[in-house]
Residue frames relative to the residue before (quaternion, step in Angstrom):
aa qw qx qy qz dx dy dz
M 1.0000 0.0000 0.0000 0.0000 0.00 0.00 0.00
R 0.0431 -0.7758 0.6296 -0.0007 3.52 -1.02 0.95
Y 0.1763 -0.7452 0.6338 0.1090 3.53 -1.10 0.76
V 0.0447 0.8117 -0.5759 0.0866 3.56 -0.54 1.20
C 0.2058 -0.7650 0.6002 0.1104 3.55 -1.17 0.64
A 0.0259 -0.7804 0.6247 0.0040 3.53 -1.13 0.72
K 0.1823 -0.7508 0.6261 0.1047 3.55 -1.05 0.82
T 0.0884 -0.7916 0.6041 0.0263 3.55 -0.68 1.11
N 0.7163 -0.4187 0.3177 0.4590 3.58 -1.26 -0.18
T 0.7519 0.4170 -0.2116 0.4647 3.57 1.12 -0.57
R 0.8056 -0.1376 0.1073 0.5662 3.62 1.05 -0.65
R 0.4885 -0.6159 0.5213 0.3321 3.52 -1.35 -0.04
Y 0.1685 -0.7786 0.5994 0.0780 3.55 -1.03 0.85
D 0.1069 -0.7337 0.6686 0.0561 3.54 -0.97 0.96
L 0.0085 -0.8408 0.5375 -0.0631 3.55 -0.27 1.29
I 0.1967 -0.7298 0.6444 0.1158 3.51 -1.10 0.82
I 0.1163 -0.7976 0.5911 0.0280 3.57 -0.71 1.10
L 0.1145 -0.8090 0.5765 0.0122 3.54 -0.58 1.23
T 0.0214 0.7680 -0.6397 0.0225 3.53 -1.04 0.87
S 0.0185 -0.7602 0.6489 0.0259 3.52 -1.31 0.35
E 0.6910 -0.4595 0.3364 0.4452 3.55 -1.24 0.16
S 0.6868 0.4808 -0.2997 0.4553 3.58 0.86 -0.90
L 0.6414 0.4959 -0.3303 0.4833 3.61 1.05 -0.67
E 0.6374 0.5376 -0.3245 0.4466 3.58 0.96 -0.86
E 0.6282 0.5439 -0.3341 0.4448 3.59 1.00 -0.79
K 0.7159 0.4128 -0.2348 0.5117 3.58 1.11 -0.69
G 0.4579 -0.6881 0.4428 0.3475 3.60 1.29 -0.16
E 0.5356 0.6411 -0.3828 0.3944 3.58 1.18 0.55
V 0.0956 -0.7415 0.6578 0.0914 3.51 -1.38 0.35
V 0.3087 -0.6895 0.6102 0.2386 3.55 -1.29 0.35
I 0.0877 -0.7925 0.6033 0.0151 3.57 -0.81 1.03
I 0.0998 -0.7921 0.6021 0.0106 3.55 -0.76 1.12
D 0.2547 -0.7284 0.6188 0.1471 3.57 -0.89 1.01
D 0.3166 -0.8065 0.4724 0.1615 3.56 -0.17 1.32
Q 0.6956 0.4525 -0.2796 0.4829 3.61 1.03 -0.69
G 0.7477 0.4126 -0.2169 0.4729 3.55 0.98 -0.83
S 0.3367 -0.7753 0.4697 0.2549 3.56 1.32 -0.08
R 0.5241 0.5806 -0.4410 0.4402 3.57 0.93 0.96
Y 0.0341 -0.7944 0.6058 0.0285 3.55 -1.17 0.50
T 0.0503 -0.7817 0.6205 0.0378 3.51 -1.30 0.37
K 0.2446 -0.6892 0.6525 0.1985 3.53 -1.25 0.51
V 0.0468 0.8298 -0.5457 0.1067 3.54 -0.59 1.13
R 0.4672 -0.6152 0.5492 0.3188 3.52 -1.22 0.57
K 0.5692 -0.6255 0.4120 0.3392 3.56 -0.94 0.86
N 0.6864 0.4817 -0.2948 0.4581 3.60 1.01 -0.72
K 0.6520 0.5041 -0.3218 0.4660 3.63 1.23 -0.15
I 0.4540 0.7120 -0.4372 0.3095 3.59 1.26 -0.19
Q 0.6462 0.5357 -0.3351 0.4279 3.61 1.05 -0.58
D 0.5374 0.6096 -0.4051 0.4189 3.60 1.25 -0.15
S 0.2995 -0.8085 0.4790 0.1649 3.59 -0.12 1.30
E 0.6181 0.5373 -0.3561 0.4499 3.61 1.06 -0.62
Y 0.6370 0.5261 -0.3271 0.4588 3.57 1.01 -0.78
L 0.6826 0.4747 -0.2869 0.4758 3.60 0.88 -0.93
A 0.6182 0.5444 -0.3459 0.4493 3.59 1.01 -0.77
H 0.6781 0.4737 -0.2866 0.4834 3.57 0.94 -0.85
A 0.6733 0.5235 -0.2999 0.4274 3.58 0.87 -0.97
F 0.7949 0.2818 -0.1413 0.5184 3.59 0.97 -0.82
N 0.4091 -0.7479 0.4420 0.2791 3.57 1.31 0.21
V 0.4747 0.6244 -0.4605 0.4157 3.54 0.83 1.10
N 0.5709 -0.5753 0.4409 0.3856 3.57 -1.26 0.17
E 0.7146 -0.4751 0.2979 0.4181 3.58 -1.27 0.24
Y 0.6059 0.5495 -0.3522 0.4549 3.61 1.07 -0.68
E 0.6808 0.4758 -0.2829 0.4797 3.58 0.90 -0.92
S 0.6398 0.5227 -0.3375 0.4512 3.58 0.99 -0.74
D 0.6177 0.5251 -0.3463 0.4721 3.60 1.10 -0.63
E 0.6275 0.5208 -0.3355 0.4716 3.59 1.04 -0.72
I 0.6340 0.5147 -0.3247 0.4772 3.59 1.00 -0.80
Y 0.6466 0.5293 -0.3159 0.4495 3.57 0.94 -0.90
Q 0.6498 0.5250 -0.3250 0.4433 3.60 0.86 -0.93
F 0.6679 0.4832 -0.2949 0.4832 3.56 1.01 -0.78
L 0.6899 0.4905 -0.2890 0.4471 3.60 0.80 -0.98
K 0.5759 0.5926 -0.3703 0.4244 3.56 1.09 -0.69
Q 0.6852 0.4675 -0.2762 0.4854 3.59 0.96 -0.85
V 0.6903 0.5075 -0.2821 0.4316 3.57 0.90 -0.95
L 0.7610 0.4122 -0.2059 0.4568 3.58 0.94 -0.86
E 0.4742 0.6804 -0.4473 0.3347 3.61 1.20 0.02
């Protein structure tokens, strides 16, 4: 479990990133937006899909791109 914070042009994100052996085997992570009370289980290779992130975190496409840029660095 990792707790990470990111400040973008639009808001601050407090994200909890959960991993486990079984999730790692599937290439998945669970991401919880602590401030927005939203969560998603996602394949690491699907994180770049801005429409998916926009829906999962209830944000617009611009904000989802900001989330992606941050997650790309954190999950490498």
